[in-house]
Steps between C-alpha positions, in 0.01 A plus 500: 500500500262789475129524579403454133690174467289312758272230365142552601280194532156590364368145503243432768351168596122497458336292769290207380188625681502860373182443292315315776291792618134406522578131533477259790686186612840633404390636163338176378136611491332824404266627768209545259527144370520359853190693610305392193604138556385517864163649406445244223596209723257618769217550251547156346629310803234595756208353301703187426586456867157575643248391240641186336307201642792255484745347747797700629763312299310554177460872584877526540558336161243724328642813662854397404398449137315830476660746741866418444502575124278806553731634769815442295345667195382798705838545672697473173268716295486499121768672293607733779146605592288381787209270426240777520709738287522231233125441523440874454725500191307207352163667566621833357622321187171314461304823539710710263586257222405591146277278294597506133255364244590440139311362205568134440656412165283272288191536721179608329341779700131580484461759218216679681720572800785613275274752320395650833864538601591658163220759524596592853871527417446725198315757705763489772802541271704813564485756220184358340178680593220279631281363222758558222722243337878511494607563139874483559689370199710193491702405199268420207166508677356770276366714784275223633412514869757312706368232730640439844862392510523121493851494633679398181 
């Protein structure tokens, strides 16, 4: 048997924790999520503990009902992001969304407002000098000025 006939084993076992960098508790929690959860629990839990004017047992029940779900949500995150990253995505979306307005079908608009819009649009149309009408021809219009496109 020569050197070329040996079987080489190129299969390597990948350890289960090879992607656990940046995580704590054996790869269960991301460090960022754990820190955010701790900060949130302190910010919400301290006022509940110190300022609620109720008995101790009732405080424990209130804190269990509020802090436990908040802590679990903050540790898990939303869709792979931490809670604050998700909040930033929501705020960025709300700030950058486009508002599209269209004319409603069958609604009678005020003719005075429509005339103002038509006059303004005609002067702003590309290729038509301000103050002049667009005399582009459409089939069978006899060279009459063409009004604004109605979309049909």
